[in-house]
N, C-alpha and C positions, 0 to 999 in steps of 0.2 A: 774262797776268799772274796771273789767277785760278788757272790750272793750277799755276804755280810756287808760289803761296801755299799751295794745298792740299797739294802735295808737301812743302813745308817744314814745315807743321803735322804731317803724317804722320811725318816724320823726327824732329821734336822729341818727338812722342808716344812713338815707339819708344825714344828716349833716356831719357825719363822712366820708361818701363817698366823699363829696365835698372837705373835707380837705385833706384826705389821698389819694384819687384817686382810691383806691381798698379796698373793705371791705368784700369780699367773702372769707371764709376760703378755702385755696388752696387745702385742701384734698378732696374737692368736686368739681365736674366738672359740671357746670350749663350751660344749653343752654336756652337762652331767647326766649320765645314764640313770634311769630309775629314780628320778626326782631329787638327786643331790649326791652328797658324799655318803656312801654306804659301805665302802670297803672294810673288810674284816669285822663286819657287824657294828661299825662305829655308830651309825644311826640307822633306823629302819627306812626301807625304801619308800619313796613317795610320801615322805613325812616332812613336816615343817622344820624339824631339827636338822634333817639332811639338807633341806633347802638352805637354811641359815648358814650351814658350814660351807656350802657351795658359794654363797654370796660372799662370805668372809674370805674365801680363797681367791675370789676374783673371776668366777665363771661368768660367761656372757649369758648362758641359758641353761635350761634344764629339760630333760626328756621325761614325760609323764605318761602313765598308763591309765586310760579313762574307761570306766564302766558306768552302768546305770542300774539304780535300784528298782525294785518292783513298782514303787510309786513315782518313778521318773527323776530321782535325784542323781546327778552326775557326781561320781566320786573316784578317787584314785586307788587302784589296787592292780597288781600285775596278774596274779593267778586267777584261774577260772573259779575255783572254790576257795573257801577260807580256811580249809583244814590244816594248811601248813603253819599258820600263825594264830588261829583262834579256835574256840571250842565249838566249831560248826563245820559241817561238810556241805553246806548250802552254797549255791552260786549267788552272785550279787542280784541277779534278776528275780530270785526267789524270796528275797527279804526286803522289807521296807527300809527306808533310811533310818528310822528310829531303831529298828531291830539290828541293823548293821552297827550303829553306834553303841549298842548295848552288848556287842560281842565281847566275851572275856578272852584276853590274850593268853597264849600258852607260855610266853616268855616275858620276863620282866621288862625287857627293852622294847617290846612291841608297843607302838603307839596306837591310840584310837584312830581309825581311818578318817582321812580328811576329805571334805567335799572339794570338788573342782573349783567352785566359786571362792571358797575360803583360801585355797592355795593360791589362786591367781591374784586375789586381792593382796595376799602377803608378798607376792612377787613385785607388785607395782612399785616403780621407782628404784628397784634393786636388781632386777633381771630384765635383759633386753629382749630375749627370744624364748619361745617355747617350742619344743618338739613333742608332738602329740601322737601317741600310739593308741588308736581306738581298739579296745579289747573285746568287742562284741561282734558276733558273726554277721548279723543283718541289721545294721542301725536303721531306725525308723526316721521319717522326716522330722518328727517331734524331737528326737534325740539331736539331730543336726541343728535344728532351730534353737534348742536350748544351749548347745555348745557354742553356736555363733553368738547368741546373746551374751554369754559369759565373756567370750573373747572380745567382743565389741565394747562391752561396758568396762572391761579392765584394760583396754588399749592394746590387746595382743593379736587382733585379727590379722593385721597386715605383717606381723612379725612372727607368724607361726609356721611350722613345718609339719606336714602330716605324713606318717608312716602307714600306708594302707588306708582304705576306706575314705580317701580324701577328696574324691571327685566332686563332692558337693561344694567344696571350697575352691574349685578351680577359678582363678582370676581374683580371688579374695585373699588367699594365703598361698603357700608353696606346697607342692605335692611331690612325693618320692618318685624319682625316676632311677631305675636300676640300669646297670651297664647294658644288659641284654635288650633294654627297651629304648635306648637313646636314639637309634636310627629311625625306629618306627615313630616315636614321638616327634622327632625333628621333622620328619617327612610330613606329618599331620599338622604341625603348628609353626614350622619355619622359625623366623627370628623371634616370634612370640614365645617360643619354648622357654626362654630365660625368665619370662614373666609368670609362668605357670609351674615350672618344675625345678627341682634341684637334684643333682646326681648324688645318690647315696650309695657308698661302696666301702667295703672293708679295706684297711690299709694295705693288705696283701693282694688286693684285686686290681688296684690302680697301676697304670703304667704311663710312660711319657706320651704315648700316642693319644690316650684318652684325656690326659691333662691338657694337652695342646688343643684337642678338639673343643673342650669346654672353654678354654681361654678364648679361642677364636670366636665362639658363639656366645660369650659372656654368660655362661651357665655356671652357677655356683656348685662347687664340689664340697660335699660334706663327708669327710673320711671317718669311718667307724672304727673305733678302737675299744671293743668290749669283749675281748677273749682272754681268759675265760671269766665267766661270772660265777661268783660264790665257789670258786675252786682255788685252792692254794696255788699261788704263782711260784714257779721255779725259776732258777737262774736263766735257763734257755728261753723261757717264755718272755721274760723281761728284755733280754738281749735281742731277741728276734723283733719284738715290738719297737725297741729303740732304733734298730737298724732301719725298719720300714718308715718310722716317723721322721727320722733325720733325712731320709731320702725325699720324702714328701715336702718337708720344710724347705729343702734346697730348691724344689720345684715351685715354691711359692704357695703351697696349699696352707691356708690359715684357719679353715673351719673344720672342727672335729667334734664328733659325739663320742664320749669316752666313759668307760668305767674309771672312776677317779683314782684307782691304783696307779694309773698311767700319767697323772698330771705332773709327776716329777720330771718328765721330759719336756715340759713347757714352762719351766720356771725362769724367772728373770735372770738368775745368776748361773744358769746351767752353762 
């Protein structure tokens, strides 16, 4: 019975979103995982259509997966190879941008892969923050310079959060700090830690001691709610997430990176 009730609430919330355009309570700042609204295959990940739905629902930001083509074009795609979605087993670095754009999708709903620059330009004036997951093992200086150019020109350099490979942007954007790193980073940077890093942790990892430490040192907490991804959620999963989220909300945590299945816990009318 509880499963059906949660599903009904979710469907009603989507309907409200369609009517009103925005349904996220504005006291929370939500970043949509994998480029926007993708739950249940609604829209392809890292796509303009997924981004537009996140904008419509009232998300503050989006998390995107950045790769680089053989000829240096930055584009958005999560997986190392294209075989899950396209008629190629190549990696992004093995194909030119023209070849990537010409890939044939295996499914009707799969969109043409979007460039980083086009995606960021579409975000302008609609999305406040970007979370960037660099999906290449050893980024070159040229890669970082091109990424910085795009972020600077589209106005996102100072409002970007980096998951891994972000040291190039220290002092320009915010970089991930995990719970196990917080004491080491604070010892090295002192009160400047808040200017360089944000604490990124799962909703089930955070506790009151960590939250109080972050508040004392003015360090932003970004709670991660993306379990499971592309796996059917059951009643227990939703109820566990709801319990963790409500506890964090009571502690004043307002920034979350989430799979959009979970945005029903951040609605204005909840």
